[in-house]
C-alpha positions in Angstrom: 219.2 -3.3 24.4 219.8 -1.9 20.9 216.2 -0.6 20.7 216.5 1.1 24.1 219.7 2.9 23.0 218.1 4.0 19.8 215.0 5.4 21.6 217.3 7.3 24.0 219.2 8.7 21.0 216.0 9.7 19.3 214.7 11.3 22.5 217.9 13.3 22.8 217.6 14.5 19.2 214.0 15.5 19.7 214.8 17.3 23.0 217.7 19.2 21.3 215.7 20.2 18.2 212.4 21.0 19.9 213.6 22.6 23.1 210.5 23.9 25.0 208.1 22.4 22.5 209.3 18.8 23.4 206.4 16.9 25.0 207.4 13.6 26.5 203.8 12.2 26.2 203.6 13.0 22.5 207.1 11.4 22.1 205.9 8.3 23.8 202.8 8.2 21.6 205.0 8.3 18.5 207.4 5.7 19.7 204.8 3.3 21.2 201.8 4.0 18.9 203.1 2.0 15.9 203.7 -1.2 17.9 206.7 -3.4 17.0 208.4 -1.9 14.0 212.0 -1.9 12.6 214.3 0.7 14.1 214.8 2.5 10.8 211.0 3.0 10.5 210.8 4.2 14.1 213.6 6.7 13.4 211.7 8.0 10.3 208.5 8.3 12.3 210.2 10.3 15.1 212.0 12.6 12.6 208.6 13.2 10.8 207.0 14.0 14.2 209.9 16.4 15.0 209.4 18.2 11.7 205.6 18.5 12.1 206.1 19.8 15.7 208.6 22.4 14.6 206.2 23.6 11.9 203.2 23.8 14.2 202.5 27.0 16.1 204.0 27.0 19.6 201.6 25.9 22.4 200.5 28.7 24.7 201.1 28.3 28.5 197.3 28.2 28.9 197.1 25.1 26.7 199.4 23.3 29.1 197.5 24.4 32.1 194.2 23.2 30.6 195.6 19.8 29.9 196.9 19.4 33.4 193.7 20.7 34.9 191.4 18.5 32.8 193.5 15.5 33.7 193.3 16.3 37.4 189.5 16.7 37.1 189.2 13.4 35.2 191.2 11.5 37.9 189.4 13.2 40.7 186.0 12.3 39.3 187.1 8.7 38.7 188.2 8.4 42.4 184.8 9.9 43.5 182.9 7.3 41.4 185.0 4.4 42.8 184.3 5.6 46.4 180.5 5.8 45.6 180.5 2.3 44.2 182.2 0.9 47.3 179.7 2.6 49.6 176.8 1.2 47.6 178.3 -2.3 47.8 178.8 -2.0 51.6 175.3 -0.8 52.2 173.6 -3.5 50.0 
């Protein structure tokens, strides 16, 4: 429970400091990417990520659209491949 509260606190700090630049997927990568670590190390990692995100140039709206579009295409193609495999298995 302590870890959950700490992560919620860090997410609130990141949201407040980054505003529109806050990306929940990137935040999750920072939090979960290191595995099981002490909370003070996690806090340092998140603060370092906030600082680097602030220093980076702001993402353009087109970047966000490309990410969403490419993810959609990836999932769509996966679904098509699964359907083809099922058809081949049935016909064999």
